[in-house]
C-alpha positions in Angstrom: 8.7 46.3 -90.2 9.9 49.8 -89.4 10.9 50.5 -85.8 10.4 53.9 -84.1 12.1 55.1 -80.9 10.5 56.9 -78.0 9.8 60.5 -79.0 8.8 63.7 -77.1 5.5 65.2 -78.6 5.0 68.9 -78.2 2.4 71.6 -79.0 2.9 74.5 -81.3 4.7 76.3 -78.5 7.3 73.5 -78.2 5.8 72.3 -74.9 5.5 68.6 -74.2 2.1 67.0 -74.2 1.8 64.8 -71.1 -0.8 62.1 -71.4 -1.6 63.0 -75.0 -3.4 60.3 -77.0 -3.0 60.1 -80.7 -3.0 57.8 -83.8 -0.4 57.1 -86.4 -1.0 57.6 -90.1 1.1 57.2 -93.3 3.0 60.4 -94.3 1.1 60.2 -97.5 -2.4 60.0 -95.8 -2.8 63.8 -95.6 -6.5 63.5 -94.7 -5.6 61.2 -91.8 -8.4 58.8 -92.7 -6.8 55.4 -92.0 -4.7 54.7 -88.8 -1.8 52.3 -89.3 -1.4 49.0 -87.6 1.0 49.5 -84.6 2.9 46.9 -82.6 4.8 47.0 -79.3 8.5 45.9 -79.4 7.3 42.5 -78.1 5.3 42.1 -81.3 1.8 42.3 -79.7 -0.7 44.7 -81.3 -1.2 48.1 -79.7 -4.9 48.5 -78.9 -6.9 50.8 -81.1 -3.7 51.8 -83.0 -3.3 54.5 -80.4 -0.1 55.9 -78.8 -0.4 57.4 -75.3 2.3 59.8 -74.1 3.5 59.4 -70.5 3.6 62.2 -67.9 6.6 63.8 -69.6 5.0 63.8 -73.0 7.1 60.8 -74.4 5.5 58.2 -76.7 6.3 54.5 -76.2 8.4 52.7 -78.8 6.5 51.0 -81.6 6.8 49.4 -85.0 4.6 49.5 -88.1 4.9 47.6 -91.4 6.6 49.2 -94.4 6.3 52.8 -93.2 9.7 54.4 -92.6 8.2 57.8 -92.0 4.8 58.5 -90.4 2.8 61.3 -88.8 1.3 61.1 -85.2 -1.9 63.1 -84.7 -3.3 64.1 -81.4 -6.1 66.6 -81.6 -4.8 69.8 -83.1 -1.2 68.7 -82.9 0.8 66.4 -85.2 4.5 65.5 -85.6 6.6 63.6 -88.2 8.4 60.4 -87.0 11.2 58.7 -88.8 12.1 55.0 -88.3 15.6 54.5 -86.8 16.5 51.3 -88.6 15.8 52.2 -92.2 17.0 54.6 -94.8 14.2 57.0 -96.0 12.6 56.2 -99.3 13.0 58.4 -102.3 16.1 60.3 -103.1 18.0 60.7 -106.3 21.5 59.8 -107.6 24.3 61.6 -105.7 22.0 62.8 -102.9 23.1 62.3 -99.3 21.2 62.1 -96.0 21.0 65.4 -94.2 20.0 66.3 -90.7 16.8 68.3 -90.7 16.9 69.3 -87.1 18.7 68.6 -83.8 16.2 65.8 -83.1 17.5 62.2 -83.2 17.1 60.6 -86.6 15.5 63.6 -88.2 17.1 63.4 -91.7 16.1 63.1 -95.3 17.7 63.0 -98.7 19.4 66.3 -99.9 21.4 67.3 -102.9 25.1 67.0 -102.1 26.4 69.6 -104.5 28.8 67.0 -106.0 30.5 66.5 -102.6 29.6 62.8 -102.1 32.6 60.4 -102.2 33.0 58.6 -105.5 33.9 55.0 -105.9 33.3 52.5 -103.1 32.7 48.8 -103.3 30.0 46.4 -102.3 29.6 46.2 -98.5 31.5 49.5 -97.7 30.1 52.3 -95.6 29.9 56.0 -96.2 31.3 58.0 -93.3 32.3 61.5 -92.5 35.8 62.3 -93.5 36.0 65.7 -91.8 33.8 68.3 -90.2 33.3 70.0 -93.6 29.9 69.8 -95.2 29.5 66.7 -97.4 33.1 65.5 -96.7 32.6 61.7 -96.9 34.5 58.6 -97.7 33.9 54.9 -98.2 35.3 52.4 -95.7 35.3 48.7 -95.2 32.7 47.4 -92.8 33.6 45.5 -89.7 32.2 42.0 -89.1 31.6 40.8 -85.6 31.8 37.0 -85.2 28.9 37.1 -82.7 26.7 38.4 -85.5 27.2 35.0 -87.1 26.2 33.1 -84.0 29.6 32.7 -82.2 29.1 32.5 -78.4 32.6 32.5 -76.9 31.5 31.0 -73.5 34.2 28.4 -73.3 31.8 25.6 -73.8 29.9 25.9 -77.1 31.6 24.8 -80.4 31.9 28.1 -82.4 33.7 26.5 -85.4 30.8 26.9 -87.9 29.9 30.4 -86.8 33.5 31.7 -86.9 34.1 30.1 -90.3 31.0 31.8 -91.7 32.5 35.1 -90.6 35.9 34.3 -92.0 34.4 33.4 -95.3 33.2 37.0 -95.8 36.8 38.3 -95.7 37.4 42.0 -94.8 37.7 43.1 -91.2 36.5 40.6 -88.5 36.3 41.4 -84.8 36.3 38.8 -82.0 34.9 40.4 -78.8 36.2 39.2 -75.5 35.5 35.5 -75.1 36.7 31.9 -75.0 35.8 30.5 -78.4 36.1 26.7 -78.6 36.4 25.1 -82.0 36.4 21.4 -83.0 37.8 21.9 -86.5 40.4 23.9 -88.5 39.5 27.6 -89.1 40.5 28.9 -92.6 41.4 32.3 -93.9 41.2 32.1 -97.6 40.8 35.7 -98.9 43.5 38.4 -99.5 43.2 41.3 -97.2 41.5 39.5 -94.4 42.0 41.2 -91.0 41.0 39.5 -87.7 41.6 41.0 -84.3 40.4 40.5 -80.7 40.4 42.2 -77.3 43.9 41.1 -76.3 45.9 38.0 -75.9 45.7 37.8 -72.1 48.0 35.6 -70.0 47.4 31.9 -69.9 48.0 30.5 -66.4 47.5 26.8 -66.5 44.1 26.2 -67.9 42.8 29.7 -67.1 42.7 32.8 -69.2 41.5 36.3 -68.2 38.0 37.1 -69.3 38.9 40.4 -70.9 40.9 38.7 -73.6 40.0 36.9 -76.8 41.0 33.2 -76.9 40.4 30.7 -79.7 40.8 27.2 -78.1 40.9 23.8 -79.6 38.5 21.1 -78.5 38.1 17.4 -79.0 38.0 16.6 -82.8 40.5 19.2 -83.9 43.1 17.8 -86.3 45.8 19.4 -88.5 45.9 23.0 -87.2 43.7 25.4 -85.3 44.1 28.1 -88.0 45.1 27.6 -91.7 45.9 30.8 -93.6 45.9 29.6 -97.3 44.1 30.2 -100.5 41.4 27.7 -101.5 43.3 27.2 -104.8 46.5 26.7 -102.8 48.5 28.1 -105.7 50.3 31.1 -104.2 50.6 32.9 -100.8 47.8 35.1 -99.6 48.6 38.8 -99.3 47.9 41.5 -96.7 46.7 39.2 -93.9 46.5 40.8 -90.5 46.0 38.9 -87.2 46.3 40.8 -83.9 45.3 40.9 -80.2 44.3 37.2 -79.8 45.3 34.0 -78.0 45.4 30.7 -79.9 45.3 27.8 -77.4 45.9 24.2 -78.5 44.8 22.8 -75.2 47.5 20.0 -75.7 45.1 18.1 -77.9 46.8 15.0 -79.3 47.6 15.0 -82.9 50.1 16.5 -83.5 48.0 19.6 -84.0 49.7 22.9 -85.2 48.6 26.3 -84.0 48.8 28.5 -87.1 49.9 27.3 -90.6 50.7 30.6 -92.3 51.0 30.8 -96.1 50.9 34.6 -96.8 53.3 37.3 -97.9 53.6 41.0 -96.9 51.3 40.3 -93.9 51.5 40.7 -90.2 50.8 38.9 -86.9 51.1 41.1 -83.8 50.2 41.1 -80.1 49.2 37.4 -80.1 49.9 34.4 -77.8 50.2 30.9 -79.2 50.1 28.2 -76.5 50.1 24.5 -75.8 50.0 22.8 -79.2 51.0 19.2 -79.6 52.7 20.1 -82.9 54.2 23.5 -84.0 52.9 26.8 -82.6 53.5 28.8 -85.8 54.5 27.1 -89.0 55.3 29.4 -92.0 55.4 27.8 -95.4 55.8 29.0 -99.0 55.5 27.3 -102.3 58.0 25.3 -104.3 56.1 24.8 -107.6 55.4 27.4 -108.7 58.0 29.1 -106.6 56.5 31.6 -104.1 58.1 33.0 -100.9 56.3 34.3 -97.9 58.5 37.3 -98.1 58.3 40.5 -96.0 55.9 39.1 -93.5 56.2 40.6 -90.0 55.7 38.9 -86.6 55.7 41.3 -83.8 55.2 41.0 -80.0 54.3 37.3 -80.1 54.4 35.0 -77.1 54.8 31.3 -78.2 55.2 28.6 -75.6 54.6 25.0 -74.5 54.5 23.5 -77.9 55.5 19.8 -78.2 57.3 19.9 -81.6 58.5 23.5 -81.9 57.4 27.1 -81.1 58.2 28.4 -84.6 59.0 26.2 -87.7 60.2 28.1 -90.8 59.3 25.6 -93.5 60.1 25.4 -97.2 60.3 28.8 -99.1 59.6 30.9 -96.0 62.2 33.6 -96.8 62.6 37.2 -95.7 60.6 37.0 -92.5 60.9 39.6 -89.8 60.5 38.7 -86.1 60.7 41.5 -83.5 60.2 41.7 -79.7 58.8 38.2 -79.5 59.1 35.7 -76.6 59.7 31.9 -77.3 59.6 29.7 -74.2 59.3 26.2 -73.0 58.9 24.6 -76.4 60.7 21.5 -77.5 62.7 23.6 -79.9 61.9 27.3 -79.6 62.8 28.4 -83.1 63.6 26.1 -86.1 64.9 27.3 -89.4 64.4 24.5 -91.9 63.4 26.4 -95.1 64.0 29.8 -96.7 66.7 32.4 -95.9 67.4 36.0 -95.1 65.3 36.2 -91.9 65.6 39.1 -89.5 65.2 38.4 -85.8 65.4 41.5 -83.5 65.0 42.0 -79.8 63.5 38.6 -79.1 63.8 36.4 -76.0 64.4 32.6 -76.3 64.5 30.5 -73.1 63.6 27.2 -71.5 63.6 25.0 -74.7 63.5 21.3 -74.0 66.2 20.9 -76.6 67.5 23.9 -78.6 66.5 27.5 -78.4 67.5 28.1 -82.0 68.0 25.3 -84.5 69.3 25.7 -88.1 68.4 22.5 -89.9 69.2 22.7 -93.6 68.4 26.4 -94.5 68.6 29.9 -93.3 71.6 31.6 -95.0 71.9 35.4 -94.5 69.7 35.2 -91.3 70.5 37.8 -88.7 69.9 37.8 -84.9 70.3 41.3 -83.3 69.9 42.2 -79.6 68.3 38.9 -78.6 68.5 37.1 -75.3 69.1 33.3 -75.8 69.3 31.4 -72.5 68.5 28.3 -70.5 68.0 25.6 -73.1 68.2 22.0 -71.9 70.7 21.3 -74.7 72.5 23.7 -77.1 71.3 27.3 -77.1 72.0 27.6 -80.8 72.6 24.5 -82.9 73.6 24.9 -86.6 73.8 21.6 -88.4 74.7 21.5 -92.1 73.8 17.8 -92.6 70.8 18.8 -94.8 72.7 21.6 -96.5 75.3 24.3 -96.0 74.9 27.9 -94.9 76.5 31.3 -95.4 76.4 34.6 -93.6 74.5 33.7 -90.4 75.0 36.6 -88.0 74.6 37.2 -84.3 75.1 40.8 -83.1 74.6 42.2 -79.6 73.0 39.1 -78.2 73.2 37.6 -74.7 73.9 33.9 -74.5 73.7 32.2 -71.1 72.8 29.0 -69.3 71.5 28.5 -65.8 73.9 27.4 -63.0 73.6 23.7 -62.1 75.5 21.4 -59.8 76.4 19.0 -62.6 79.8 19.8 -64.1 79.7 17.1 -66.9 77.1 18.8 -69.1 78.3 18.7 -72.7 75.9 21.2 -74.3 77.4 24.3 -75.8 75.8 27.8 -75.9 76.5 27.7 -79.6 77.3 24.6 -81.6 78.2 24.4 -85.3 78.6 21.0 -86.9 78.2 19.2 -90.2 80.0 17.3 -92.9 83.0 18.9 -94.8 81.0 18.6 -98.0 78.4 21.1 -96.7 80.3 24.1 -95.4 79.1 26.7 -92.9 80.8 29.9 -94.2 81.2 33.4 -92.8 79.3 32.8 -89.6 79.7 36.1 -87.6 79.5 36.8 -83.9 80.0 40.4 -83.1 79.4 42.2 -79.7 77.7 39.4 -77.9 78.0 38.3 -74.3 78.5 34.6 -73.3 78.3 33.6 -69.7 76.9 31.3 -67.0 73.8 32.6 -65.5 73.4 32.6 -61.8 76.7 31.2 -60.5 80.2 29.8 -61.2 79.6 26.1 -61.3 81.1 24.7 -64.6 78.2 24.0 -66.8 79.0 24.3 -70.5 81.8 22.6 -72.4 82.2 25.6 -74.8 80.6 29.0 -75.4 81.1 28.5 -79.1 82.0 25.1 -80.5 83.2 25.1 -84.1 83.0 21.3 -84.0 84.0 20.2 -87.5 86.0 21.2 -90.6 82.9 22.4 -92.3 83.4 25.8 -90.5 85.0 28.3 -92.9 85.7 32.0 -92.5 84.1 32.3 -89.0 84.3 35.8 -87.6 84.3 36.2 -83.7 85.2 39.7 -82.6 84.2 42.2 -79.9 82.5 39.6 -77.7 82.7 39.0 -73.9 83.2 35.4 -72.6 82.8 35.9 -68.9 85.2 34.2 -66.5 87.2 31.0 -67.2 85.2 29.2 -64.5 82.1 29.4 -66.7 83.5 26.9 -69.1 84.2 23.2 -68.5 87.0 23.3 -71.1 87.4 26.7 -72.8 85.3 29.5 -74.2 86.0 28.4 -77.8 86.7 25.2 -79.7 88.2 26.1 -83.0 87.9 22.7 -84.6 88.2 24.0 -88.2 91.0 22.9 -90.4 89.7 24.8 -93.4 91.9 26.7 -95.8 89.4 29.7 -95.5 90.8 32.1 -92.9 88.8 32.6 -89.7 88.9 35.9 -87.8 88.9 35.6 -84.0 90.3 38.7 -82.5 89.5 41.5 -80.0 87.3 39.5 -77.6 87.2 39.8 -73.8 88.1 36.4 -72.2 89.2 34.8 -75.4 92.8 35.1 -76.8 93.2 36.1 -80.4 93.6 33.2 -82.8 95.8 33.6 -85.9 94.6 31.1 -88.4 97.2 30.5 -91.2 96.5 30.4 -94.9 98.7 28.1 -96.9 100.1 29.1 -100.3 102.0 26.5 -102.5 103.0 28.8 -105.4 104.0 32.3 -106.2 101.1 34.8 -105.9 100.2 38.5 -105.5 99.4 39.8 -102.0 95.9 40.8 -101.0 94.5 42.9 -98.1 92.8 39.9 -96.7 96.3 38.6 -96.0 96.5 41.1 -93.1 94.0 39.0 -91.1 96.6 36.3 -90.3 99.8 34.5 -91.2 100.5 33.3 -94.7 102.4 30.0 -94.9 104.5 29.6 -98.0 104.7 25.8 -98.5 106.6 25.1 -101.7 109.5 22.7 -102.4 111.0 25.2 -104.9 111.6 29.0 -104.7 108.6 31.2 -105.0 107.9 35.0 -105.1 105.3 37.2 -103.4 104.5 40.4 -105.4 103.4 43.4 -103.4 101.0 45.4 -105.6 100.5 49.2 -105.6 98.2 50.5 -102.8 95.4 51.7 -105.2 94.9 48.3 -106.8 93.8 46.1 -104.0 93.2 48.8 -101.4 96.0 48.5 -98.9 96.0 51.2 -96.2 98.9 52.8 -94.3 99.6 50.7 -91.2 98.7 47.4 -92.8 100.9 44.5 -91.8 101.6 41.3 -93.7 103.3 38.2 -92.0 104.8 35.3 -94.0 106.5 32.1 -92.9 108.5 29.9 -95.2 107.2 26.4 -94.2 108.5 24.6 -97.3 112.1 24.1 -98.6 111.7 26.8 -101.3 112.8 30.3 -100.3 110.4 33.2 -100.7 111.4 36.4 -102.5 109.4 39.6 -102.1 109.0 41.7 -105.2 107.5 45.2 -105.5 104.9 45.8 -108.2 104.8 48.9 -110.4 105.8 51.9 -108.3 106.2 49.9 -105.1 109.4 50.3 -102.9 110.4 47.6 -100.4 112.8 48.8 -97.8 115.0 46.5 -95.7 118.5 46.5 -94.2 119.1 43.0 -95.6 117.8 41.1 -98.7 114.2 40.5 -99.9 114.5 36.7 -99.5 113.8 34.5 -96.6 116.8 32.8 -95.1 115.6 29.2 -94.7 112.7 26.9 -93.9 110.6 28.3 -90.9 111.9 31.9 -91.4 109.2 34.5 -90.7 109.1 38.0 -92.3 106.9 41.0 -91.6 106.0 43.7 -94.1 104.5 47.0 -92.8 103.1 49.7 -95.1 104.5 53.0 -93.8 103.7 55.3 -96.7 102.2 55.3 -100.2 103.5 52.3 -102.0 106.4 52.0 -99.4 106.8 48.9 -97.3 109.3 48.1 -94.6 110.5 44.4 -94.4 111.9 42.9 -91.2 112.6 39.4 -90.0 114.7 36.4 -90.9 116.1 37.4 -94.3 119.3 36.5 -96.0 
């Protein structure tokens, strides 16, 4: 059935024909012998197959079977009409549709002169690329979930309709609405893009009508959204989710919000709320090994989830979180799998337990310019019981806890712990601020608690630790007894800590020795060789400090081309003697201290 819009009918002078009565014929019926069957938009037949123009010379809308182009005849006048919902018949390969006049829908097939876009795939649309003649390109079509029967009225179960839309892949739009679903929705195709009209702002059980919300209902188990190939053999790729709210409605389960198994993808401008499990769970593949690498999470709001806001599961490496808010979850952010995550400009607060929890993985993860505050227990908890870590960094972050009347709280802003067999090495805190938010009542035991000997090579420099009244005991507990030197210097509110490194035999000095005191603990005499500048990279002004802690005296020896200057000898006097060496020129050192 071809449908025709209202149309102005005119005489040969271009004047409308008010009240004109005519009949419609096929364009091929040049003799106008057989009027076509006509129907009103309601489907009822139009009497006598006649169209009657109104007082302005406008015909009513009508339809007629299988005739995309017809002619209307009224006395001496006639006009062509083109159906608005069909492509004209005819045409040849490489022709394009061309406007024939300024009238609506007046077009026909025309040679393109080779200008039509080549390529294209099934389901794509040909659109104008620029204002130039025949400048066209093929683009992916956009699927509207309401075209598949989704209602979005906050009552109907839209699970089947939405899944039918998701099964098509491509670009899928969710108009404003509250879409209830009783089962898990699944994205299974690479390149799928879904987006809505905004995430809104959940206030209790209400959500603004202008946003797009997908909300769980009774019967939902597992997760609200599963992003995973049907074959479940590798991550999906190029998945995009934006401008939507995912609401778990605190349905018992536990039920997760989004289980995300995709790489090089993005979730942006979304809210994930009120799940009885995890809000966002990211998981890669162990066999065969596939990471969910280089996936970006931007401007997310994740809150009120019973298990965790974010859970980085097995093989979820190289993820990027930026400008997200994590609030009021049991644990706001859990790193349990993968490594090398980048977290920038995010806000963590109000966790029922920990704001950030490292639980067995996450080496080389970096937090930059984040705000980490008001957890019920530790703000950051790094536990190596399930495996060690290396190179976790916090730079430019603000750590704080709300002021409370109780002075016996034992939860630290940052707490590192674990068995000696699973080390936490080279954890770095640079340029952060640690304080008590909102008052001076003693709240935390420590700002940073290096609680076990598993800590090795910790770097704490350039930080601010607020006033002494903020801490129940001290800003820092340096519980490490590791032989790997820590660097704790240049902080406001925290005195420098010189951690000694113990040597039990003769050795050659290294620039790393400038970070602290070297204790020479040998029962017999030993030597320390000072090498040329160029070999290890000593710089003018470097200082080395040595203490003889054993019975064996220490003699300092210059390497090739090295001069050692001292008014006395080059050997320590006795046990507990301390000697300082300062580089004051190329390969020239000055020794001072308790020498023989």
